[in-house]
N, C-alpha and C positions, 0 to 999 in steps of 0.2 A: 289281796292278791292283785299285783300291779299285771293289767297284763299288751299286750300293746306287741312289735316292735320285738325281734330274739339280743340278746350280747350280737349277735353278727352284723344283725343288720345297725344299728349301734352304731357299730365301730365305723360301717357304711357310710353313715349319715356324715363322723364327723373327718373321717378318711375326705371325704368327697367338695370338705373345704376347701377356696383357696387358697392355704396354709401363706405360701408368700405374699399374695394381697394381707393378710394375719398377720404379720406377724409388722409387712411397713405400715398398715396404720395404726400396730405399738406404738415402732416406731415414731409418727407422728405424733402420737396424743395418749397415747397410754391406755384405749382400750379401743375395740376393735369387738364386731358383731358376727354371729356365724352365721351357715343358714340354721333351718330347724333339724331342732336335736328331739326334738321330741315330737310329739300327735296333743292335738286336744284334748283328745280322749288319756294320752299317760298325764298330762297336766292336769287332769281334772281328778284323775286318778292321788295322784303328788299330793295333791289338796290338800283330797278329804284324807288322811293321815294322819295332818294338824291335828283332826279333832279323837286319833285314839294314841292317848299319851303311853302304852305303854311302849309306844315304836320309838321312843325316846330315853334317851341319861340325862337330860336336864331343862330345865324348859329358864330364859332369864325376860322379864319386866325390865326392858325398855328404860321405860323415865324409872324404878328404884332406882338402879345405880347412873342413871344422869347417861344416858345414852341416848335418848331422843326421846317416842312411843312409840309403845306400839310393842312386838312379843315374837320369841323366833324362840326354834325349836335345835336341839345338838340329838340328829339320829345314831341312836343303838345300835350294837351291832345285832345280826345279820344288816347291811343299807337292804334301802328295796332296789330287785335290779338293775331298773335305767337310773340310779345312782353309780351304781357298783360299775356301770357297763361305760354308761356316759367316763365317768373316774379312770379309772383304768383307760379310756381310750383315748381321750384328749391330752395327759402324758406325756406320750412322746413327740407331737406336736408343741407340746407347750416346751420341754423339752432340751429342744434344741431353739427356738429363740434365747433362753433362759442361761444360756450354754455365751450362747455370745453375748447376752451381754454379758454375761460375767466376764468375759475376754478382752471385751472396752473398757470395763473396769480398774482393769488389770486382780481379778479379785480368783482364788476359787470356785470351781464349780464339783459341790462336792455328791451331783447327785445322780445315781449310778442308768441304765438304764433302761430296765427292767421298775414301775412307781411299786408291783412289793421284795425287791428291797431294798430305795427308799426310805418306807416305813418300816419296814425294820432297823432300816439308823436309826431315823425317830426311835420306836421303842427303847430299843439301848441307847440315847439319851434320854430314856424317863417322861419323851413322848408316847402317850397309849393310849386318849382318847380317841374317841370319835369324831371328828369336827366338820364332821358334813350336816349344813347347817337347815334350816324350815321357815323360814320368817313372814309375819304375817304381820300389816297392819291395816286401819283402819282409816273413817273418815278422819281426819286432826291429824294423824300420827306421820313416822320423825324417825331417820336416825342419822344424829349426829357421824360425823366426821373424825374415822377411824382408822385403824387397818390390825388383819388381824391375822395379829402374831400371836402364837402358846410358847413360844420356848424359841434355843438357840437351831435348831434346826428351822425355817427358812425356807419355803417354793420362792418363787420371786413373783410366781401368776396362780390367778385363780378367775374362776369365773362366776356369774351368776345368769340363773335362767329365767323371766319372766314366765310367769303360766298361767294367770291371767290377761282379758285383751284390751286391753288402754284404750278407755276410749266408750269400749262396752262395764265394763267389768269394772270401773272404775279411773280417778281424771287425776291428775296429776301422782306424785309419785317417782315425777323421773331420780335415774341412778346419777348420780355427782361427781363428779373428779376433779378435786383441785391439786398442784406438784406444781412447788418453790421452785422458783426458775433459779440458775445460777445470778448470781448479782444482779436481780431483776424481780417489779410485780411476780404472786404470784395467778396462775391462770388457772380458770374454772369450766371446766366441761358436761356438757348431761346433753342424755341418751334415752329415750324413751325403750325400754323392753315388747320387742315385740313374743307373744305366745307362743312357748316352744324354743325358742330360739334366745341363742349363748354371747353374752359380754367378754369378751377374754380383759382381763385390766391389770395394772403389774400391784402386788401386796405392798411393796414396802417405800421402794425408788424402782428408776430407772436410769439408762446411759442418754446423758442430754447431755449434745454437742456442744463448744464453749471453743473461746477464741482459743483457751490452752491446750484444746481436747475433746477425753469424754471426763464428766462430773456425774455424780446421780444425785437425779432429782428427785424429792423426795416429795408422794406420794401418798392421799391421806383421801379415805371414796364415801360417801353417806347414802342418802333418803332425801330429795325435797316431800315436803309438806301433802297428803294423802290429802284430799281435797275433794272426791264423792269413792261410795264401791267401799270394796273391798280389798289391798294389792297383795298375792302371794307372793314370792319367789323364792327358788335353791341356790345358797354357796354352798358350788364345790374345791375345798381345800387340799391340795395336797399337801399337806404339812401334816402331822395325825398332836395334838394340845396334851 
């Protein structure tokens, strides 16, 4: 059982973020850190769930699929309370950015006001599998650059939360974001995930200002090689698989 803050308290931690500043960071870099969303105790309890396979619908060995090296598991329903509560609390804030980006790129914005309505549309389209991820990296593990797209229904932003303390529990293992700039070389960004803090980042692409207005800049993400220790992270995706 996961103990700690209630859904209301998780909502307050999310609502207390400086969302205009987060949006500005997303515009500048394609990713942005949030304040602390999970307590150290919650981080430890979520990490401990990794060794309870009954809580997950499937396990992926990254080396087997040539995704890198390491392992991750997709949660089964019902989700642990902190995962469910944070996903629900984050959606309205990310929705504002998603709609703004769609307007800049001249794209439709199919995302309703509530997460439940959006997930219902995903399910109608055949995307019915839980997409929330718990990842584990040992020394020497890494994650290849990729995108978490599981079908036609895609939400343009997602969040990863660090569950261990960088420099104490592990070294290396920085989050990588690489974007393809219009008519230019690709740009890379690295971020250390503080324990319990989230990193909001773009799922597929984002608006990049160019001489001709706004262009869609393709983005992929991954994880650099873990130099020592063990690294866990929680991935919150806002479309189902």
